[in-house]
SEDO-102238 format. One line per 10 residues: for each residue x, y, z of C-alpha. Coordinates in steps of 0.05 Angstrom, whole numbers. Example, Ala and Ser with C-alpha at 12.3 -4.5 7.8 and 13.67 -1.06 7.14 Angstrom:
// residues 2
246,-90,156 ~ 273,-21,143
//
This chain:
// residues 407
-1054,-500,1128 ~ -1034,-438,1090 ~ -970,-403,1110 ~ -986,-346,1163 ~ -944,-283,1179 ~ -977,-227,1219 ~ -1030,-217,1273 ~ -1097,-260,1261 ~ -1160,-255,1304 ~ -1210,-312,1315
-1272,-317,1351 ~ -1309,-369,1390 ~ -1381,-375,1411 ~ -1405,-340,1472 ~ -1408,-383,1533 ~ -1476,-349,1552 ~ -1543,-346,1517 ~ -1587,-290,1529 ~ -1657,-317,1537 ~ -1712,-310,1482
-1770,-258,1500 ~ -1839,-293,1500 ~ -1903,-259,1497 ~ -1934,-292,1556 ~ -2007,-288,1538 ~ -2013,-268,1465 ~ -2085,-284,1451 ~ -2109,-329,1390 ~ -2180,-315,1382 ~ -2227,-351,1332
-2301,-329,1311 ~ -2337,-288,1262 ~ -2324,-222,1231 ~ -2363,-175,1185 ~ -2319,-184,1128 ~ -2379,-175,1080 ~ -2381,-103,1091 ~ -2310,-81,1076 ~ -2303,-52,1007 ~ -2305,-96,944
-2236,-89,928 ~ -2211,-106,997 ~ -2186,-172,1022 ~ -2237,-209,1061 ~ -2198,-258,1111 ~ -2228,-325,1121 ~ -2187,-373,1162 ~ -2131,-339,1156 ~ -2089,-308,1220 ~ -2087,-234,1221
-2042,-201,1279 ~ -2073,-137,1302 ~ -2036,-92,1348 ~ -2097,-36,1352 ~ -2170,-29,1339 ~ -2156,10,1278 ~ -2118,-50,1251 ~ -2174,-94,1271 ~ -2225,-54,1231 ~ -2186,-46,1172
-2179,-119,1170 ~ -2245,-145,1190 ~ -2296,-88,1188 ~ -2337,-53,1239 ~ -2336,-70,1314 ~ -2407,-41,1316 ~ -2448,-101,1324 ~ -2411,-149,1377 ~ -2474,-184,1392 ~ -2471,-214,1321
-2400,-221,1310 ~ -2356,-251,1362 ~ -2289,-222,1341 ~ -2321,-153,1342 ~ -2337,-170,1414 ~ -2261,-191,1428 ~ -2236,-128,1389 ~ -2277,-88,1436 ~ -2252,-118,1496 ~ -2180,-124,1489
-2169,-56,1448 ~ -2220,-7,1477 ~ -2233,-38,1547 ~ -2165,-62,1571 ~ -2118,-33,1516 ~ -2085,-101,1510 ~ -2049,-126,1451 ~ -2029,-151,1399 ~ -2083,-205,1389 ~ -2085,-254,1330
-2150,-265,1297 ~ -2181,-316,1257 ~ -2251,-303,1224 ~ -2291,-367,1199 ~ -2346,-330,1171 ~ -2347,-337,1092 ~ -2403,-297,1058 ~ -2391,-338,999 ~ -2402,-403,1041 ~ -2450,-388,1091
-2511,-367,1049 ~ -2556,-354,1107 ~ -2505,-304,1135 ~ -2468,-304,1199 ~ -2523,-342,1233 ~ -2497,-405,1196 ~ -2426,-403,1234 ~ -2429,-468,1273 ~ -2378,-506,1321 ~ -2348,-546,1267
-2331,-482,1230 ~ -2287,-460,1299 ~ -2260,-525,1304 ~ -2240,-529,1233 ~ -2192,-583,1209 ~ -2144,-596,1149 ~ -2166,-604,1082 ~ -2134,-675,1060 ~ -2132,-658,987 ~ -2094,-586,993
-2073,-587,1064 ~ -2108,-521,1079 ~ -2119,-511,1153 ~ -2184,-475,1185 ~ -2210,-455,1250 ~ -2167,-477,1312 ~ -2121,-517,1267 ~ -2093,-450,1248 ~ -2060,-438,1318 ~ -2000,-478,1292
-1995,-427,1238 ~ -1985,-365,1285 ~ -1908,-378,1305 ~ -1884,-392,1234 ~ -1923,-333,1203 ~ -1908,-279,1261 ~ -1854,-314,1302 ~ -1898,-299,1365 ~ -1919,-361,1405 ~ -1997,-357,1426
-2007,-358,1500 ~ -2083,-358,1508 ~ -2135,-392,1462 ~ -2206,-364,1458 ~ -2270,-373,1416 ~ -2320,-323,1451 ~ -2391,-346,1438 ~ -2374,-417,1416 ~ -2327,-440,1472 ~ -2395,-458,1518
-2403,-511,1468 ~ -2366,-572,1498 ~ -2339,-596,1427 ~ -2303,-530,1414 ~ -2277,-527,1485 ~ -2243,-593,1489 ~ -2210,-579,1422 ~ -2182,-513,1444 ~ -2153,-551,1517 ~ -2123,-602,1469
-2092,-548,1424 ~ -2064,-516,1483 ~ -2025,-572,1509 ~ -1981,-580,1446 ~ -1979,-520,1394 ~ -1926,-536,1338 ~ -1914,-596,1383 ~ -1872,-552,1426 ~ -1911,-495,1455 ~ -1959,-490,1511
-2022,-444,1528 ~ -2082,-435,1565 ~ -2152,-443,1533 ~ -2207,-398,1563 ~ -2277,-423,1558 ~ -2344,-399,1581 ~ -2397,-438,1617 ~ -2467,-430,1572 ~ -2522,-381,1595 ~ -2580,-424,1577
-2595,-489,1622 ~ -2560,-463,1680 ~ -2608,-449,1738 ~ -2567,-405,1784 ~ -2491,-412,1805 ~ -2501,-475,1844 ~ -2510,-511,1777 ~ -2448,-485,1748 ~ -2402,-540,1774 ~ -2446,-598,1754
-2448,-572,1686 ~ -2372,-558,1686 ~ -2357,-631,1706 ~ -2412,-666,1664 ~ -2383,-628,1604 ~ -2311,-646,1618 ~ -2288,-574,1631 ~ -2234,-604,1672 ~ -2166,-590,1636 ~ -2110,-557,1675
-2096,-520,1611 ~ -2166,-493,1613 ~ -2195,-439,1657 ~ -2269,-439,1662 ~ -2309,-375,1665 ~ -2381,-353,1689 ~ -2427,-313,1683 ~ -2424,-260,1627 ~ -2410,-194,1642 ~ -2442,-125,1622
-2413,-63,1588 ~ -2468,-16,1561 ~ -2526,-59,1532 ~ -2481,-116,1514 ~ -2470,-181,1551 ~ -2401,-203,1539 ~ -2367,-273,1551 ~ -2326,-271,1613 ~ -2275,-308,1577 ~ -2256,-247,1535
-2254,-199,1595 ~ -2209,-250,1638 ~ -2156,-262,1581 ~ -2152,-184,1570 ~ -2146,-168,1643 ~ -2091,-219,1648 ~ -2049,-183,1593 ~ -2061,-124,1628 ~ -2035,-150,1693 ~ -1970,-177,1661
-1956,-111,1624 ~ -1943,-87,1692 ~ -1903,-140,1713 ~ -1854,-147,1662 ~ -1896,-187,1613 ~ -1881,-248,1660 ~ -1948,-283,1684 ~ -1931,-294,1758 ~ -1986,-250,1783 ~ -2056,-274,1783
-2106,-233,1750 ~ -2157,-253,1803 ~ -2178,-192,1846 ~ -2158,-144,1795 ~ -2209,-91,1768 ~ -2248,-112,1709 ~ -2275,-60,1657 ~ -2350,-75,1667 ~ -2415,-46,1699 ~ -2444,-116,1721
-2452,-186,1717 ~ -2509,-219,1675 ~ -2541,-285,1671 ~ -2593,-297,1619 ~ -2611,-231,1615 ~ -2618,-221,1687 ~ -2569,-175,1728 ~ -2530,-221,1778 ~ -2494,-204,1847 ~ -2453,-256,1875
-2435,-251,1945 ~ -2362,-272,1973 ~ -2388,-344,1993 ~ -2423,-351,1929 ~ -2361,-331,1892 ~ -2317,-374,1932 ~ -2359,-434,1923 ~ -2348,-430,1843 ~ -2275,-418,1855 ~ -2278,-486,1901
-2306,-517,1839 ~ -2248,-490,1788 ~ -2290,-436,1758 ~ -2271,-361,1750 ~ -2320,-310,1762 ~ -2336,-237,1774 ~ -2344,-210,1842 ~ -2368,-135,1863 ~ -2344,-135,1936 ~ -2289,-83,1954
-2263,-34,1896 ~ -2315,-50,1843 ~ -2319,-103,1797 ~ -2261,-152,1798 ~ -2242,-218,1771 ~ -2245,-271,1823 ~ -2214,-340,1824 ~ -2140,-368,1813 ~ -2158,-443,1797 ~ -2156,-481,1729
-2213,-527,1706 ~ -2170,-584,1734 ~ -2190,-569,1805 ~ -2211,-591,1855 ~ -2199,-667,1822 ~ -2126,-647,1821 ~ -2088,-609,1874 ~ -2023,-608,1841 ~ -2003,-533,1843 ~ -1968,-533,1774
-2034,-554,1739 ~ -2086,-529,1793 ~ -2065,-456,1805 ~ -2073,-413,1738 ~ -2016,-367,1753 ~ -1970,-426,1763 ~ -1999,-463,1707 ~ -1982,-404,1658 ~ -1912,-397,1693 ~ -1894,-471,1674
-1920,-454,1599 ~ -1879,-391,1598 ~ -1821,-430,1620 ~ -1837,-487,1569 ~ -1837,-436,1517 ~ -1778,-398,1538 ~ -1735,-451,1542 ~ -1759,-480,1477 ~ -1741,-419,1434 ~ -1677,-400,1473
-1645,-466,1464 ~ -1668,-489,1397 ~ -1605,-456,1368 ~ -1570,-513,1404 ~ -1605,-570,1370 ~ -1553,-613,1328 ~ -1499,-580,1363 ~ -1439,-632,1383 ~ -1456,-666,1447 ~ -1401,-648,1491
-1384,-613,1554 ~ -1379,-543,1530 ~ -1451,-542,1499 ~ -1477,-575,1565 ~ -1444,-516,1607 ~ -1468,-463,1563 ~ -1540,-487,1570 ~ -1536,-502,1643 ~ -1501,-440,1659 ~ -1544,-395,1616
-1609,-424,1646 ~ -1580,-418,1717 ~ -1561,-341,1711 ~ -1632,-329,1682 ~ -1667,-361,1740 ~ -1624,-326,1792 ~ -1645,-263,1757 ~ -1718,-282,1768 ~ -1706,-303,1838 ~ -1674,-231,1851
-1732,-198,1826 ~ -1780,-242,1865 ~ -1814,-265,1806 ~ -1798,-337,1827 ~ -1776,-362,1894 ~ -1717,-401,1871 ~ -1698,-442,1813 ~ -1641,-482,1781 ~ -1616,-519,1723 ~ -1577,-585,1731
-1551,-643,1678 ~ -1554,-706,1720 ~ -1518,-765,1708 ~ -1582,-808,1733 ~ -1627,-781,1681 ~ -1581,-786,1623 ~ -1562,-862,1615 ~ -1509,-869,1567 ~ -1555,-904,1513 ~ -1591,-844,1514
-1524,-796,1502 ~ -1502,-844,1449 ~ -1570,-832,1414 ~ -1561,-754,1418 ~ -1610,-743,1474 ~ -1589,-696,1535 ~ -1638,-680,1589 ~ -1636,-621,1631 ~ -1673,-617,1701 ~ -1702,-547,1718
-1719,-538,1791 ~ -1767,-472,1803 ~ -1817,-450,1846 ~ -1864,-396,1821 ~ -1902,-360,1883 ~ -1976,-388,1897 ~ -2026,-339,1897 ~ -2041,-311,1969 ~ -2113,-334,1966 ~ -2131,-344,2040
-2102,-291,2094 ~ -2121,-308,2161 ~ -2111,-261,2225 ~ -2112,-300,2292 ~ -2139,-250,2344 ~ -2132,-260,2423 ~ -2148,-216,2482 ~ -2084,-207,2518 ~ -2099,-184,2593 ~ -2020,-169,2606
-2039,-99,2568 ~ -2083,-82,2624 ~ -2020,-70,2661 ~ -2019,-4,2624 ~ -2070,26,2665 ~ -2023,29,2718 ~ -1966,60,2683
//
């Protein structure tokens, strides 16, 4: 060591880590856009994720939104940016004018599902969800394919992708039940179960909803409304979007106007289906359950807002503590992780975002052989609030109040 003479200052790492901010419900939307209408000199994005913060940015990248009936990304852009003012959104267009000689009508489920080219490694379709974080440093929170998610082969892949994005992150897939082949609301649960729309990372939507002359897929409205609700609650998904106002003028099934009563809507909810209800205060989203309900009743999987909170927790912890990977496994690092997490959880509890939470490093969960191998397990206990879905008032005639007649 060199000879020192004077005053010297050194630094040590801060004992607490601020938690990383996570976009709770950033949508990742795969579909079709009229890129063939863009100017000849403009780039025509095909199977390339594009992050848009406004309708103007979407139009500049993908073309007009005036034909939502033909182009599914145009529908999504209209819903997110015009009707709910929710963003940003990551869009992936799979319509390639050079490859689809018959026009946009040649876009199939296989294009939406996509894949990885064995020779080039190029990803297409839903496979591109793993490219979002490396490209934009943002974690997808919702996966959509409006106009295609009513195809079971697409929906199953959406749910599978939602479980493990980049092998670390979690999201929710929002899928629709089709219009054709469904004979009224009582047939929806049977179709849902037959076609395996029963995943805890999936929200199942029915029917379509109407704005003007166009019938939109409910999944888009549900996703945009969820973002709007989160925006009013610190971008934390602890409030259910159910019973919040939809920007629609009606519900639509196979071209016919549809009105569900509370009993009918509740029947759908009881089968794990989110719907639209016009009962009090206009048209509202109605339903808190994920697709796994009623076969699974574990609240972390069967309640949409609690499932979203568990996704948000996992993504937040992953991004925050990634910086500690490969640090020496010693008490200082363990205390930093545990103390930082507990301060954060206490703050959430104080704001009533959660009812309570704590993080612990337990000897029983960390055997010596794992510690030797560099594996450390931290146990997070927490309780997000359940949606208050059933309010019951018990009324009783009390004859004691007759005594007031004599006062």
